[in-house]
C-alpha positions in Angstrom: -24.9 -14.4 -21.2 -25.1 -10.7 -21.4 -22.7 -9.4 -19.2 -23.1 -5.9 -17.4 -21.4 -4.1 -15.0 -21.3 -0.8 -12.6 -18.6 1.2 -12.5 -18.5 4.7 -10.3 -15.5 7.5 -10.9 -15.5 9.3 -7.2 -14.7 12.3 -7.5 -13.0 13.2 -10.9 -13.1 16.7 -10.9 -10.6 16.8 -7.1 -8.9 13.9 -7.8 -7.2 13.1 -11.0 -3.9 13.7 -11.3 -1.0 12.2 -13.7 -3.2 10.4 -16.3 -6.0 9.1 -13.6 -8.8 9.2 -16.2 -6.9 7.0 -17.8 -7.9 4.3 -16.1 -11.1 5.0 -16.5 -11.0 4.9 -19.7 -8.9 2.0 -19.9 -11.6 -0.2 -17.7 -14.4 0.6 -20.0 -12.6 -0.1 -23.1 -11.3 -3.2 -22.2 -15.2 -3.9 -20.9 -17.0 -2.8 -24.8 -14.5 -4.7 -26.7 -16.1 -7.8 -25.2 -19.4 -6.8 -25.2 -19.8 -6.3 -21.8 -22.4 -3.6 -20.9 -21.2 -0.8 -18.2 -23.2 2.0 -16.3 -20.6 4.7 -16.1 -21.1 7.4 -12.9 -18.7 10.3 -11.7 -19.3 11.0 -7.9 -19.3 14.1 -7.4 -19.6 16.4 -4.3 -22.7 16.1 -2.6 -23.9 13.2 -4.4 -25.2 10.0 -2.7 -23.1 6.7 -3.6 -25.4 4.0 -4.8 -24.4 0.5 -5.0 -21.7 -0.3 -7.7 -19.7 -2.9 -8.6 -16.3 -0.8 -9.1 -14.8 1.8 -7.4 -12.3 4.1 -8.3 -10.3 7.0 -7.3 -7.6 8.6 -8.5 -4.6 11.3 -7.3 -4.5 14.6 -5.8 -3.2 17.2 -4.1 -3.7 18.0 -0.2 -6.2 20.7 -0.4 -8.3 18.9 -2.4 -7.8 15.7 0.1 -9.1 18.0 2.5 -12.6 18.1 1.2 -13.0 14.9 -0.2 -12.4 13.2 2.8 -15.2 15.0 4.5 -17.4 13.6 1.8 -16.1 10.3 2.5 -16.6 10.3 4.8 -20.2 10.8 5.0 -20.5 7.0 3.4 -18.0 5.1 5.4 -20.6 2.3 6.8 -22.3 2.6 3.3 -18.7 1.8 1.5 -17.9 -0.4 4.0 -21.3 -2.0 4.0 -20.1 -2.6 0.0 -16.8 -3.5 0.8 -17.9 -6.6 2.2 -20.0 -7.1 -0.5 -17.6 -7.9 -2.4 -17.6 -4.8 -4.4 -14.4 -3.6 -6.1 -12.2 -0.6 -4.8 -8.7 1.0 -6.7 -7.6 4.0 -5.2 -4.2 5.8 -6.1 -1.6 7.5 -4.3 -4.1 10.8 -2.6 -7.1 8.2 -3.4 -5.5 5.2 -2.1 -4.0 7.1 1.7 -7.8 8.1 1.8 -9.0 4.3 2.1 -6.9 4.1 4.6 -7.4 5.1 8.5 -6.2 8.3 8.3 -3.5 10.3 6.7 -1.6 12.7 8.6 0.0 16.1 6.8 2.8 18.0 7.7 1.1 21.0 8.9 -2.6 21.1 9.3 -4.7 18.6 11.4 -5.6 14.6 10.4 -7.9 13.5 7.5 -10.5 11.0 8.5 -10.2 7.9 5.8 -12.9 5.4 5.4 -10.8 2.4 6.7 -11.6 0.2 4.2 -8.0 -1.2 4.6 -6.2 -1.4 7.8 -3.1 1.5 6.8 -2.4 4.8 7.7 -0.2 7.8 6.2 1.9 10.4 7.6 3.8 13.1 5.7 7.5 12.8 5.3 10.2 15.1 4.5 11.3 13.1 1.2 9.1 12.6 -1.9 9.6 10.2 -3.6 9.5 10.3 -7.5 9.7 7.8 -10.1 9.2 4.8 -12.3 8.6 1.8 -10.2 8.3 -2.1 -11.1 6.7 -4.2 -8.0 6.0 -8.2 -7.9 3.1 -9.1 -6.9 1.6 -13.0 -6.6 -1.7 -12.8 -7.8 -1.1 -11.7 -11.6 0.2 -12.8 -14.7 2.4 -11.4 -15.6 4.2 -11.4 -12.2 5.1 -7.6 -12.6 3.0 -3.9 -11.9 4.8 -1.0 -13.7 3.7 2.8 -12.8 5.1 6.4 -11.9 5.2 7.3 -7.8 5.4 10.9 -7.4 4.5 11.5 -2.7 5.6 11.9 -0.1 3.2 9.6 2.6 4.6 7.2 4.1 2.0 4.6 3.9 1.9 1.5 6.6 -0.1 -1.6 6.5 -1.4 -3.3 9.7 -3.3 -6.5 10.3 -4.9 -8.1 7.5 -4.0 -5.5 4.4 -1.3 -6.7 2.7 0.5 -5.5 0.2 -0.4 -5.4 -3.6 3.1 -5.9 -4.6 6.6 -5.7 -3.4 9.5 -3.5 -4.4 11.8 -4.3 -7.2 12.5 -0.9 -8.6 11.2 2.2 -6.8 10.2 2.7 -3.2 6.7 2.0 -3.1 4.5 2.7 -0.1 7.5 4.2 2.5 10.6 3.7 0.7 12.0 1.2 4.2 10.1 -2.4 3.8 9.8 -2.3 0.4 5.9 -3.1 -0.4 3.8 -0.8 -2.4 -0.3 -0.4 -2.2 -2.0 -2.5 -0.5 -4.9 -4.9 -1.0 -7.9 -6.4 1.4 -10.9 -8.5 0.2 -11.8 -6.3 -2.9 -9.8 -3.5 -2.1 -6.8 -2.1 -3.8 -4.4 1.0 -3.7 -1.2 1.7 -4.8 0.9 4.8 -5.4 1.5 4.3 -8.9 -0.2 6.8 -11.5 0.7 6.9 -14.9 -2.2 6.0 -15.4 -1.7 3.0 -14.3 -3.7 0.6 -16.0 -3.2 1.2 -19.3 -0.3 0.0 -18.9 -1.0 -3.1 -16.8 -3.7 -4.5 -18.7 -3.4 -8.1 -16.5 -4.8 -6.4 -13.7 -7.3 -4.1 -15.6 -8.6 -7.1 -16.3 -8.2 -9.1 -13.1 -10.3 -6.1 -11.5 -13.0 -6.6 -14.4 -13.3 -10.4 -13.2 -13.8 -9.1 -9.5 -16.0 -6.8 -10.2 -18.6 -9.5 -12.2 -18.0 -12.3 -9.5 -19.3 -9.7 -7.5 -22.6 -9.0 -9.7 -22.8 -12.9 -10.7 -21.4 -14.7 -7.7 -19.7 -16.9 -10.0 -16.0 -16.4 -11.2 -16.0 -15.6 -15.1 -13.2 -15.7 -17.5 -12.8 -12.6 -20.0 -12.0 -13.8 -23.3 -8.7 -13.1 -24.0 -8.1 -9.5 -26.1 -4.3 -9.2 -28.5 -3.0 -6.7 -25.7 0.4 -7.2 -27.7 1.6 -3.4 -27.6 0.6 -2.9 -24.1 2.7 -5.9 -23.2 5.6 -4.2 -25.4 4.6 -1.1 -23.3 4.9 -2.8 -19.8 7.9 -5.1 -20.6 10.0 -1.6 -21.8 9.3 0.0 -17.9 10.1 -3.1 -16.3 12.8 -2.1 -13.7 13.6 0.8 -15.6 14.9 3.8 -13.7 13.9 7.4 -13.6 
């Protein structure tokens, strides 16, 4: 069976901080190494969003978030339908915030999100900067590692659950020990650095979900030699900034 998935990078010209593009490279290469064909498209301002299996959106400053928020909101109904049909979303930092209901900056108007996650973000007085280790309940290995750099405080509600629980670092808001969010196949996180090269098990989990969305059945990925990637991952566990 010749496998294929479609991957879209949302607004990379505006939201692409701290090596976020490395997440796209990781997804594409891990598919290529397995012989999985990928259709890849960059979605920029003014572009329409057709159906894809996996969407990635990165982080950016408030000014860039303002521009992206307006663009995304035009696509809210479309992207909500795709979420409910099983499409996979990964949002990092600013992109994560816009997957929730809103982001309220210190100054200026509230930025409306697209409510794929039942969550909201308000600007905090303190900036959280440093390495993060967080523990999941759905991955092997269980840990995720990355680097946070944000002042937004994100709070989860309803059926939206944490992506992981913080072992080292601050996570969503520095108080409830949660990091990131997940609902259906939508994932958000504050972990930059970039996230997926250091967490190949999470990259593969997203690819498997995208394949399941396309083919309607669970497809187990062929194992890759991840010795170096996992050595990097392990070297960062509980590492302080």
